[in-house]
C-alpha positions as CSV (number, residue, x, y, z in Angstrom):
1,M,-21.4,5.3,-28.2
2,S,-24.6,6.6,-26.7
3,R,-24.8,10.2,-25.0
4,V,-26.0,8.6,-21.4
5,Y,-22.9,6.1,-21.5
6,S,-20.7,9.0,-22.4
7,I,-22.2,11.1,-19.5
8,L,-21.5,8.0,-17.2
9,I,-18.0,7.3,-18.2
10,M,-17.5,11.4,-17.4
11,V,-19.0,11.1,-13.9
12,T,-16.9,8.1,-13.2
13,I,-13.8,9.9,-14.3
14,I,-14.7,13.3,-12.2
15,L,-16.0,11.6,-9.1
16,G,-13.6,8.4,-9.1
17,S,-14.4,5.2,-8.3
18,E,-17.0,4.2,-5.8
19,P,-15.1,2.4,-2.3
20,D,-15.8,-1.2,-2.2
21,E,-17.0,-3.0,1.3
22,R,-13.6,-2.5,2.5
23,G,-12.7,1.1,1.3
24,Y,-10.5,0.3,-1.9
25,I,-11.1,2.0,-5.0
26,V,-8.8,-0.2,-6.6
27,S,-9.2,-3.8,-7.5
28,V,-7.0,-6.9,-7.9
29,G,-6.3,-6.7,-11.7
30,D,-5.9,-3.0,-12.2
31,M,-2.6,-1.2,-12.7
32,A,-1.6,0.3,-9.6
33,P,-1.6,4.3,-9.7
34,D,1.5,6.0,-10.3
35,F,3.1,8.4,-7.4
36,T,6.0,9.9,-6.0
37,M,6.9,9.4,-2.5
38,E,9.7,10.5,0.0
39,Y,11.4,8.0,2.6
40,T,11.8,9.0,6.2
41,T,15.5,9.1,4.7
42,G,14.8,12.0,2.3
43,E,14.9,9.9,-1.0
44,K,12.1,10.1,-3.3
45,V,11.0,7.5,-5.1
46,T,8.4,6.9,-8.2
47,L,6.5,3.6,-8.1
48,S,6.5,3.0,-11.6
49,D,10.4,3.1,-11.4
50,L,10.1,0.0,-9.1
51,R,8.8,-2.1,-11.9
52,D,11.6,-4.6,-11.7
53,K,10.4,-5.7,-8.1
54,I,7.5,-7.0,-6.4
55,V,6.4,-4.1,-4.2
56,I,4.1,-4.0,-1.2
57,L,2.5,-1.0,0.1
58,Q,1.7,-1.6,4.0
59,F,-0.5,1.7,4.7
60,T,0.3,2.4,8.6
61,A,0.1,4.8,11.0
62,S,1.8,5.2,14.8
63,W,-1.8,5.6,16.3
64,C,-3.1,2.2,14.5
65,S,-3.2,-0.7,17.1
66,V,-3.8,-3.2,14.4
67,C,-0.9,-1.8,12.2
68,I,1.2,-2.0,15.2
69,L,0.2,-5.6,15.4
70,E,0.8,-6.4,12.1
71,M,4.4,-4.7,11.5
72,P,6.3,-7.3,13.2
73,H,4.8,-10.1,11.2
74,L,5.8,-8.1,8.1
75,E,9.0,-7.5,9.1
76,K,9.8,-11.3,9.6
77,D,7.5,-12.9,7.0
78,V,8.1,-10.2,4.1
79,W,10.9,-7.8,4.4
80,Q,13.4,-10.5,6.1
81,A,12.3,-13.4,4.0
82,F,12.1,-11.7,0.9
83,K,14.2,-8.4,0.4
84,D,16.8,-10.6,-1.1
85,K,14.8,-11.7,-3.7
86,G,13.1,-8.8,-5.6
87,V,10.5,-7.9,-3.1
88,L,10.1,-4.2,-1.8
89,L,8.1,-3.6,1.4
90,I,7.3,0.1,1.9
91,G,5.4,1.4,4.9
92,V,3.2,4.3,3.9
93,D,2.8,6.2,6.8
94,R,-0.6,8.3,6.9
95,D,-0.3,12.0,7.4
96,E,2.2,12.0,10.2
97,P,5.5,14.3,10.4
98,L,8.7,13.1,9.8
99,E,9.9,12.7,13.7
100,T,6.6,10.7,14.5
101,V,7.2,8.3,11.7
102,I,10.8,7.8,12.6
103,N,10.0,7.6,16.1
104,F,7.3,5.1,15.3
105,Q,9.6,3.1,13.3
106,K,12.4,2.8,16.0
107,K,9.6,1.8,18.8
108,I,8.1,-1.1,16.6
109,G,11.6,-2.1,15.4
110,T,11.2,-2.5,11.5
111,T,13.9,-2.0,9.3
112,Y,12.1,-1.8,5.9
113,P,11.3,1.7,4.3
114,L,9.1,4.2,5.3
115,A,7.5,6.7,3.2
116,L,5.5,9.8,4.5
117,D,2.0,10.5,2.9
118,P,1.2,13.9,3.8
119,G,-2.6,14.7,3.5
120,A,-3.0,10.7,2.8
121,D,-2.9,11.5,-0.5
122,I,-0.9,8.2,-1.4
123,F,-3.8,6.4,0.6
124,G,-6.3,8.3,-1.4
125,L,-5.1,6.7,-5.0
126,F,-6.0,3.5,-3.4
127,A,-8.9,3.7,-1.0
128,D,-11.1,6.4,0.4
129,K,-9.7,8.8,2.5
130,K,-12.4,8.1,5.1
131,S,-11.6,4.3,5.3
132,G,-8.9,2.9,7.9
133,V,-5.6,2.0,7.5
134,T,-4.0,-1.4,8.3
135,R,-3.8,-2.6,4.5
136,N,-1.6,-4.0,2.2
137,V,-1.4,-3.9,-1.6
138,V,0.8,-6.4,-3.4
139,I,1.8,-4.9,-6.7
140,D,3.6,-7.4,-9.3
141,H,6.9,-6.9,-11.7
142,S,4.4,-5.1,-14.4
143,G,2.7,-2.7,-12.0
144,K,-0.5,-4.6,-11.6
145,I,-2.2,-5.2,-8.1
146,V,-2.2,-8.7,-7.3
147,F,-3.7,-8.9,-4.0
148,L,-5.3,-6.3,-1.4
149,T,-5.5,-6.9,2.6
150,R,-7.4,-5.3,5.1
151,L,-6.9,-5.4,8.7
152,F,-4.8,-8.1,10.1
153,D,-6.8,-11.3,9.0
154,K,-4.7,-14.2,9.7
155,Q,-5.8,-16.1,6.8
156,E,-5.9,-13.4,4.4
157,Y,-2.1,-12.8,5.6
158,K,-1.4,-16.2,4.9
159,E,-2.5,-15.9,1.6
160,M,-1.0,-12.7,0.8
161,I,2.5,-14.4,1.8
162,Q,1.4,-17.4,-0.5
163,V,1.1,-15.0,-3.5
164,I,4.4,-13.2,-3.0
165,K,5.9,-16.5,-2.9
166,K,4.4,-17.5,-6.0
167,L,5.6,-14.2,-7.7
168,I,9.2,-14.5,-6.9
C-alpha cells in the first residue's frame, strides 16, 4: 500500500465521510452504525440488539414542520401496518428534552416509540449535523441500510413502503 493511499485512509477515518447532496454520511449498502438510545419511557436499546427486526429510524423534532406532516403517515402506513410483522419504527428526536418530546408525541398522536438524541449524536452517525431532520433510515435484519429518505417526498415515501414490504 502506498504512503499516499495510507494517508488518505487515515484522513477519511479521522474526518469522517463527506456528506452527500442530502446530508447523509452513510449510504445504502452500508452497515448501520451501532449506538444505544433511550426511549421516552426510560428503556434503553442498542441498535445491534434489534437485528431480528426491520428497523426504521425516523429522525424528527417538534419544531420540524415537515416531520409533523410526515409522522401521521408513518404511524398509519408503517407502524400500524407492519408492527406485528417484525418492523420497528423508532422516532429519534433531535436534541430536545424529555418533556418536549413526550408533549410532541401527544400533540401529533403517534404511538410508535420515540427516543431521545441529546446533542444529535445519533443523528450525527448518519448525517452531517448541519443538515436537516425529516429523514428515514431503513435497516434490514442483518443491520444493513437498505433505503434512505430526505424530506417528505411522496414518490420516495411510496418507494420506502415498497422496500419495507419486500423485506417482510
